Kinemage of the C-alpha trace (Angstrom):
@kinemage 1
@onewidth
@group {chain A} dominant
@subgroup {mainchain}
@vectorlist {calphas} color= white
{ca met a 1} P 0.040 0.026 0.253
{ca gln a 2} L 1.234 3.401 -0.908
{ca leu a 3} L -0.447 6.432 0.686
{ca ala a 4} L -0.709 10.051 -0.769
{ca thr a 5} L 0.576 11.675 2.522
{ca his a 6} L 3.230 10.036 5.634
{ca val a 7} L 4.296 11.276 8.802
{ca thr a 8} L 7.649 11.540 10.578
{ca pro a 9} L 8.405 9.491 14.001
{ca lys a 10} L 7.548 12.452 15.811
{ca lys a 11} L 4.368 12.905 14.218
{ca leu a 12} L 3.549 9.377 14.392
{ca ser a 13} L 3.529 9.499 18.196
{ca glu a 14} L 1.033 13.085 18.361
{ca leu a 15} L -1.236 11.015 15.797
{ca leu a 16} L -1.145 7.654 18.059
{ca leu a 17} L -2.361 9.666 20.744
{ca ala a 18} L -5.039 11.412 19.226
{ca thr a 19} L -6.613 8.233 16.920
{ca ala a 20} L -5.424 5.164 18.555
{ca ile a 21} L -7.451 5.126 21.669
{ca ile a 22} L -10.304 5.689 19.642
{ca arg a 23} L -9.946 3.393 16.514
{ca pro a 24} L -6.978 0.502 15.688
{ca val a 25} L -4.054 2.173 13.689
{ca phe a 26} L -2.310 0.534 11.436
{ca ile a 27} L 1.479 1.501 10.594
{ca trp a 28} L 2.982 1.156 6.816
{ca gly a 29} L 6.348 1.442 6.701
{ca pro a 30} L 9.859 -0.144 5.346
{ca pro a 31} L 12.297 -2.119 7.578
{ca gly a 32} L 14.578 -0.976 9.985
{ca ile a 33} L 12.403 2.341 10.325
{ca gly a 34} L 11.153 2.014 13.870
{ca lys a 35} L 7.381 1.025 13.794
{ca ser a 36} L 8.087 -1.186 16.804
{ca ser a 37} L 10.018 1.056 18.919
{ca leu a 38} L 7.657 3.692 18.466
{ca val a 39} L 4.730 1.652 19.363
{ca glu a 40} L 6.396 0.500 22.724
{ca lys a 41} L 6.896 4.237 23.447
{ca phe a 42} L 3.449 5.143 22.590
{ca ala a 43} L 2.300 2.081 25.295
{ca glu a 44} L 4.915 3.469 27.719
{ca glu a 45} L 3.233 7.162 27.253
{ca val a 46} L -0.586 6.171 27.681
{ca gly a 47} L 0.948 3.884 31.067
{ca leu a 48} L 0.063 0.727 29.292
{ca pro a 49} L 2.206 -2.556 28.987
{ca cys a 50} L 2.571 -3.944 25.620
{ca val a 51} L 1.874 -7.056 24.155
{ca ser a 52} L 3.894 -7.681 20.766
{ca leu a 53} L 2.606 -10.491 18.689
{ca leu a 54} L 4.545 -11.166 15.289
{ca gly a 55} L 1.880 -12.106 12.674
{ca ser a 56} L 4.434 -14.424 10.353
{ca gln a 57} L 4.655 -16.554 13.454
{ca leu a 58} L 1.412 -17.095 14.402
{ca ala a 59} L -1.014 -19.895 13.473
{ca pro a 60} L -5.049 -19.268 14.051
{ca glu a 61} L -4.942 -21.244 17.076
{ca asp a 62} L -2.134 -19.232 18.449
{ca leu a 63} L -5.266 -16.733 18.700
{ca ile a 64} L -8.327 -18.469 19.092
{ca gly a 65} L -6.944 -21.067 21.816
{ca val a 66} L -7.536 -24.468 22.322
{ca pro a 67} L -10.866 -25.974 23.054
{ca gln a 68} L -11.906 -27.024 26.724
{ca ile a 69} L -14.886 -28.964 27.969
{ca val a 70} L -16.922 -26.890 30.725
{ca asp a 71} L -20.007 -28.005 31.991
{ca gly a 72} L -20.158 -30.482 28.985
{ca lys a 73} L -19.990 -27.419 26.254
{ca ser a 74} L -16.815 -26.859 24.530
{ca arg a 75} L -15.157 -23.417 25.179
{ca phe a 76} L -12.192 -21.721 23.484
{ca cys a 77} L -9.221 -20.657 25.762
{ca pro a 78} L -7.358 -17.722 24.268
{ca pro a 79} L -3.902 -17.777 25.386
{ca ser a 80} L -2.724 -15.973 28.514
{ca met a 81} L -0.842 -13.579 27.158
{ca ile a 82} L -3.740 -12.053 25.175
{ca ala a 83} L -6.619 -12.761 27.833
{ca arg a 84} L -5.651 -10.639 30.385
{ca glu a 85} L -7.569 -8.486 33.431
{ca glu a 86} L -6.135 -5.403 33.122
{ca pro a 87} L -5.934 -2.785 29.979
{ca tyr a 88} L -2.803 -3.063 27.539
{ca cys a 89} L -1.909 -2.504 24.096
{ca leu a 90} L -1.776 -4.779 21.881
{ca phe a 91} L 0.689 -4.538 18.820
{ca leu a 92} L 0.270 -6.785 15.886
{ca asp a 93} L 3.594 -6.739 14.099
{ca glu a 94} L 3.987 -8.071 10.363
{ca leu a 95} L 0.133 -8.306 10.274
{ca asn a 96} L 0.391 -8.592 6.755
{ca ala a 97} L 2.648 -11.017 6.479
{ca cys a 98} L 0.342 -13.616 8.098
{ca ser a 99} L -1.621 -16.210 6.378
{ca his a 100} L -5.384 -15.357 5.531
{ca glu a 101} L -6.301 -17.790 8.186
{ca val a 102} L -4.707 -15.768 10.882
{ca gln a 103} L -5.769 -12.498 9.402
{ca lys a 104} L -9.603 -13.769 9.746
{ca ala a 105} L -8.832 -14.654 12.985
{ca phe a 106} L -7.941 -10.886 13.836
{ca tyr a 107} L -10.983 -9.657 12.627
{ca ser a 108} L -13.164 -9.583 15.654
{ca leu a 109} L -10.102 -8.543 17.603
{ca ile a 110} L -9.184 -5.690 15.770
{ca leu a 111} L -12.748 -4.163 15.687
{ca asp a 112} L -14.482 -5.455 18.638
{ca lys a 113} L -11.387 -6.321 20.500
{ca arg a 114} L -12.948 -9.266 21.350
{ca ile a 115} L -11.809 -13.019 20.307
{ca gly a 116} L -14.149 -15.835 21.041
{ca glu a 117} L -15.581 -15.626 24.624
{ca tyr a 118} L -12.449 -12.988 25.840
{ca thr a 119} L -13.362 -9.363 25.435
{ca met a 120} L -10.241 -6.916 25.745
{ca pro a 121} L -10.547 -4.967 28.971
{ca glu a 122} L -11.685 -1.341 28.610
{ca gly a 123} L -9.103 0.905 27.812
{ca ser a 124} L -7.179 -1.542 25.567
{ca ile a 125} L -5.456 -0.351 22.366
{ca val a 126} L -4.861 -2.422 19.059
{ca val a 127} L -2.082 -1.215 16.772
{ca gly a 128} L -0.884 -3.043 13.634
{ca ala a 129} L 2.132 -2.616 11.593
{ca gly a 130} L 3.657 -3.796 8.848
{ca asn a 131} L 6.067 -3.592 5.515
{ca arg a 132} L 5.008 -2.973 1.911
{ca ala a 133} L 5.368 -4.973 -0.969
{ca ser a 134} L 7.630 -2.705 -2.433
{ca asp a 135} L 9.918 -2.673 0.364
{ca ser a 136} L 11.042 -6.520 -1.069
{ca ala a 137} L 9.373 -7.881 2.527
{ca ile a 138} L 7.395 -10.957 2.610
{ca val a 139} L 3.814 -9.891 2.673
{ca lys a 140} L 0.201 -11.122 1.835
{ca pro a 141} L -2.331 -8.962 0.638
{ca met a 142} L -4.687 -7.611 3.226
{ca ser a 143} L -8.608 -8.199 2.210
{ca ser a 144} L -10.747 -5.288 1.837
{ca ala a 145} L -12.636 -6.115 5.306
{ca leu a 146} L -9.689 -6.127 7.313
{ca ile a 147} L -7.933 -2.867 5.855
{ca asn a 148} L -11.758 -1.210 6.451
{ca arg a 149} L -11.266 -2.000 10.305
{ca met a 150} L -8.396 0.447 10.604
{ca phe a 151} L -6.907 3.870 10.062
{ca his a 152} L -3.964 3.606 7.869
{ca val a 153} L -0.758 5.734 8.395
{ca gln a 154} L 2.492 5.656 6.349
{ca leu a 155} L 5.942 6.189 8.304
{ca asn a 156} L 8.955 7.778 6.821
{ca ala a 157} L 12.356 7.957 8.277
{ca ser a 158} L 13.592 11.684 9.475
{ca his a 159} L 17.193 12.390 10.109
{ca arg a 160} L 15.863 15.165 12.508
{ca asp a 161} L 13.476 13.203 14.443
{ca trp a 162} L 16.481 10.393 14.429
{ca leu a 163} L 19.175 12.340 15.482
{ca glu a 164} L 17.059 13.850 18.401
{ca trp a 165} L 16.430 10.340 19.398
{ca ala a 166} L 20.032 9.285 19.216
{ca his a 167} L 21.903 12.041 21.257
{ca ile a 168} L 19.306 10.657 24.174
{ca glu a 169} L 20.274 7.032 23.407
{ca glu a 170} L 24.087 8.033 23.230
{ca ile a 171} L 24.491 6.720 19.587
{ca his a 172} L 28.349 6.596 18.532
{ca pro a 173} L 29.746 10.171 17.977
{ca trp a 174} L 31.168 9.099 14.826
{ca ile a 175} L 27.412 7.918 13.599
{ca leu a 176} L 25.984 11.207 14.658
{ca asp a 177} L 28.341 13.486 12.867
{ca tyr a 178} L 28.359 11.284 9.981
{ca ile a 179} L 24.593 11.827 9.588
{ca lys a 180} L 24.564 15.421 10.306
{ca gln a 181} L 26.436 15.457 7.115
{ca arg a 182} L 24.808 13.072 4.964
{ca pro a 183} L 21.106 12.766 6.685
{ca asp a 184} L 20.260 11.058 3.008
{ca his a 185} L 22.310 7.912 3.949
{ca leu a 186} L 19.753 7.471 7.520
{ca his a 187} L 17.841 5.116 5.349
{ca val a 188} L 17.600 3.706 1.803
{ca lys a 189} L 15.077 1.727 0.085
{ca pro a 190} L 15.675 -2.182 0.419
{ca pro a 191} L 17.581 -3.762 -2.132
{ca lys a 192} L 16.110 -6.479 -4.219
{ca thr a 193} L 19.401 -8.572 -3.751
{ca glu a 194} L 20.197 -10.538 -0.238
{ca glu a 195} L 22.830 -7.967 1.120
{ca pro a 196} L 22.518 -5.248 4.251
{ca phe a 197} L 21.081 -1.677 3.941
{ca ser a 198} L 20.954 1.275 5.572
{ca thr a 199} L 17.951 1.843 7.688
{ca pro a 200} L 17.999 3.736 11.523
{ca arg a 201} L 18.164 0.210 12.900
{ca ser a 202} L 21.292 -0.662 10.719
{ca trp a 203} L 23.147 2.645 12.017
{ca his a 204} L 21.873 1.644 15.597
{ca met a 205} L 23.561 -2.083 15.079
{ca leu a 206} L 26.770 -0.203 13.802
{ca ser a 207} L 26.799 2.067 16.835
{ca asp a 208} L 26.504 -0.927 19.127
{ca ala a 209} L 29.121 -2.876 17.475
{ca leu a 210} L 31.514 0.241 17.552
{ca lys a 211} L 31.330 0.631 21.434
{ca ser a 212} L 32.314 -2.612 21.746
{ca tyr a 213} L 35.714 -1.433 20.363
{ca asn a 214} L 37.983 1.657 21.230
{ca asp a 215} L 37.998 4.798 19.208
{ca asp a 216} L 41.448 3.047 17.529
{ca ile a 217} L 39.511 0.592 16.105
{ca asp a 218} L 41.630 -1.108 13.449
{ca glu a 219} L 40.827 -0.651 9.600
{ca asp a 220} L 40.269 -4.241 9.010
{ca ser a 221} L 38.099 -4.577 12.083
{ca leu a 222} L 35.905 -1.120 10.803
{ca thr a 223} L 35.488 -2.675 7.589
{ca gln a 224} L 33.973 -5.481 8.752
{ca leu a 225} L 31.548 -4.010 10.751
{ca val a 226} L 30.432 -1.157 8.218
{ca tyr a 227} L 29.771 -3.215 5.372
{ca gly a 228} L 28.265 -5.895 7.607
{ca cys a 229} L 25.302 -3.263 8.487
{ca leu a 230} L 25.310 -0.634 5.992
{ca ser a 231} L 24.496 -0.496 2.214
{ca gln a 232} L 27.772 -0.965 -0.009
{ca val a 233} L 28.103 2.758 -0.751
{ca his a 234} L 27.362 4.431 2.496
{ca ala a 235} L 29.961 1.759 4.054
{ca gly a 236} L 32.759 2.935 1.960
{ca gln a 237} L 31.793 6.442 2.329
{ca phe a 238} L 31.523 5.897 6.328
{ca lys a 239} L 35.100 4.498 6.272
{ca ala a 240} L 36.437 7.229 4.329
{ca phe a 241} L 34.652 9.746 6.744
{ca ile a 242} L 36.265 8.073 9.543
{ca lys a 243} L 39.668 8.513 7.852
{ca gln a 244} L 39.019 12.248 7.874
{ca leu a 245} L 37.904 12.415 11.131
{ca arg a 246} L 41.498 11.079 12.333
{ca asn a 247} L 43.315 13.385 9.747
{ca lys a 248} L 41.087 16.108 10.689
{ca val a 249} L 40.088 17.318 7.464
{ca gly a 250} L 36.208 17.762 7.046
{ca ile a 251} L 34.237 19.812 4.720
{ca thr a 252} L 33.405 22.378 7.476
{ca gln a 253} L 37.150 23.351 7.494
{ca ile a 254} L 37.348 23.022 3.514
{ca leu a 255} L 34.811 25.782 3.301
{ca lys a 256} L 36.303 28.204 5.986
{ca gly a 257} L 39.418 27.609 3.920
{ca glu a 258} L 41.420 26.265 7.100
{ca glu a 259} L 42.133 23.192 4.893
{ca arg a 260} L 42.382 22.176 1.248
{ca trp a 261} L 41.239 19.271 -0.375
{ca pro a 262} L 43.563 16.180 -0.139
{ca gly a 263} L 45.271 15.418 -3.379
{ca glu a 264} L 47.395 12.455 -2.535
{ca pro a 265} L 46.440 9.263 -4.316
{ca glu a 266} L 46.124 7.388 -1.122
{ca asp a 267} L 43.357 9.670 -0.091
{ca arg a 268} L 41.135 9.180 -3.180
{ca asp a 269} L 38.425 7.711 -0.903
{ca ile a 270} L 38.556 10.944 1.581
{ca leu a 271} L 38.007 12.952 -1.694
{ca tyr a 272} L 35.223 11.390 -2.851
{ca phe a 273} L 33.491 11.716 0.419
{ca leu a 274} L 34.357 15.225 1.200
{ca ala a 275} L 32.937 15.845 -2.490
{ca gln a 276} L 29.734 14.310 -1.834
{ca ser a 277} L 29.243 15.974 1.449
{ca phe a 278} L 29.945 19.451 -0.364
{ca arg a 279} L 27.446 18.983 -2.754
{ca gly a 280} L 24.813 17.612 0.047
{ca his a 281} L 25.854 21.049 1.822
{ca leu a 282} L 25.085 23.253 -1.141
{ca ile a 283} L 21.696 21.316 -1.794
{ca lys a 284} L 20.621 22.119 1.572
{ca glu a 285} L 22.011 25.562 1.724
{ca leu a 286} L 21.427 27.413 -1.647
{ca pro a 287} L 17.885 28.429 -2.428
{ca ala a 288} L 16.169 27.485 -5.536
{ca asn a 289} L 15.659 31.015 -6.538
{ca glu a 290} L 18.746 33.352 -6.489
{ca asn a 291} L 17.144 36.578 -5.642
{ca ala a 292} L 15.953 34.554 -2.373
{ca cys a 293} L 20.037 34.646 -1.473
{ca lys a 294} L 20.773 36.060 1.981
{ca ala a 295} L 24.051 37.490 2.202
{ca his a 296} L 25.794 34.333 3.839
{ca gln a 297} L 24.239 32.543 1.009
{ca lys a 298} L 25.744 34.660 -1.670
{ca gln a 299} L 29.196 34.104 0.021
{ca leu a 300} L 28.775 30.342 0.240
{ca ala a 301} L 28.094 30.287 -3.709
{ca his a 302} L 30.810 32.450 -4.277
{ca asn a 303} L 33.189 29.907 -2.066
{ca ala a 304} L 31.917 27.215 -3.808
{ca arg a 305} L 32.727 28.249 -6.935
{ca arg a 306} L 36.344 28.640 -5.794
{ca leu a 307} L 36.817 25.207 -4.373
{ca leu a 308} L 35.044 23.759 -7.138
{ca lys a 309} L 38.026 25.166 -9.695
{ca glu a 310} L 40.626 23.373 -6.967
{ca leu a 311} L 38.684 20.287 -6.801
{ca ala a 312} L 38.589 19.951 -10.681
{ca ser a 313} L 42.167 20.864 -10.740
{ca ile a 314} L 42.678 17.795 -8.439
{ca ser a 315} L 40.075 15.396 -10.185
{ca leu a 316} L 37.709 16.375 -12.775
{ca glu a 317} L 35.593 13.108 -12.032
{ca met a 318} L 35.171 14.446 -8.422
{ca ala a 319} L 34.249 17.998 -9.578
{ca gln a 320} L 31.612 16.382 -11.662
{ca leu a 321} L 30.082 14.571 -8.992
{ca val a 322} L 29.524 17.647 -7.065
{ca val a 323} L 27.133 19.358 -10.021
{ca val a 324} L 25.779 15.952 -11.638
{ca thr a 325} L 21.831 16.345 -12.131
{ca glu a 326} L 19.879 13.796 -10.377
{ca glu a 327} L 16.001 13.288 -10.259
{ca asp a 328} L 15.454 14.376 -7.011
{ca lys a 329} L 18.330 15.765 -5.984
{ca gln a 330} L 20.212 18.910 -7.871
{ca leu a 331} L 22.257 22.162 -7.384
{ca pro a 332} L 19.948 25.463 -8.465
{ca asp a 333} L 19.843 26.374 -11.988
{ca trp a 334} L 21.397 29.685 -11.708
{ca phe a 335} L 24.064 28.569 -9.434
{ca leu a 336} L 24.904 25.907 -11.752
{ca val a 337} L 24.728 28.355 -15.009
{ca thr a 338} L 27.570 30.273 -13.141
{ca val a 339} L 29.924 26.950 -12.398
{ca ile a 340} L 29.655 26.016 -16.245
{ca arg a 341} L 30.653 29.566 -17.287
{ca asp a 342} L 33.782 29.204 -14.977
{ca leu a 343} L 34.327 25.461 -15.494
{ca pro a 344} L 32.849 24.511 -19.064
{ca arg a 345} L 34.214 21.097 -18.779
{ca leu a 346} L 31.517 20.403 -16.599
{ca thr a 347} L 29.122 21.070 -18.651
{ca his a 348} L 28.452 17.490 -20.367
{ca gln a 349} L 28.209 15.931 -17.064
{ca ser a 350} L 26.258 18.364 -15.092
{ca lys a 351} L 23.434 17.879 -17.908
{ca lys a 352} L 22.870 14.435 -17.612
């Protein structure tokens, strides 16, 4: 399912507080984005214990329970983790990954908060979550009857929300600094092949692994960690970021004129990372309309053209990567015009 709108993690918390206490909510989103932790946090905020069921591992009898003879009549006894006496938040994770038989068993639980003869205590909340078919995840189509029983919301990653959370959770400072410079690397669409990919969850995993080492972790160990958690491109750039941290050369220092682009052959990986960071900084800071430029943005554009010339003298390929046009991320046209005027060699690549 693809909804026309989406929410950030912070907005989802507000939305759950307003809607989940009235109607069941289903959260759509890619793997590793933090759906489970957000529901657990919501349950804590409303003062309810959170009971999680993993839809992909359930059979119908896990919900309905087993029959028991009482006074000569059969009676189904639901499991104790569901049949509670006090109100609670029931989290149905991977709901759209379970079989259709299990989905049917959920109908009355989601709509009426009842299963068999058991009714959830007054004040209980039901929240579901699942991945989308486009996420290369194992999902099964949900019936229209089940879809129509819930309020639907699509969760997207937000680097601002994640960084705020990461500071509180004391995520490794290397990762905090990296995501501040490359927020677009926090999360990527799951690949169609079986390989690690970057998500808020995988960055958290990497943080935990890095904390088990000292900051003087050797290069081989660092390579194993980053390529075992992140997308291949992100892993290479994160390694280069750590290398430039250790060499104390960063894009901030280069922009201020305190450092120069590294030009040694062995520093090519650092140069690539710095060029990509430079591009990301310009896309973030320069307005689409030149007339909207403030004084500091005009100064940035002036310095950027000078730095592009210096970068092109070291590596034309790296300079071209800074100005290359992408469908969803590109530098303002007015800035590209001035760059191409000064550096016509970049013209061919920038118009791709």
